[in-house]
C-alpha angles and dihedrals in degrees: 000000000000118000116250094242092057095067091104116051097185099038124071112190117200122187123346103305095097107013117195094245090058091050089051091051091051091054096043109096090203093055119102100212112170117234097031101099124092090240089061088068097051092234119175115261112281097021113124118223095222091052092050091048091051092049093049092046091052090049091051091049090053091051091047091055090049091049093047092049091048093047091052089062096052117111114218117215 
């Protein structure tokens, strides 16, 4: 029998920020979890939530690389 914390092979949840029961509810199509519908994000008509998430994630990754590169050039006193 699989252990309860091995339900997600690509997600490792530490602490209480994203408990496993919440992750299960997000993935369950029968679950009515508030804040998971496109309308909850006030997107313009026709915009898809997954596309907006991908765009924002790519923007954040770009800024992370810029931050990391800038931080590497800092001289600590």
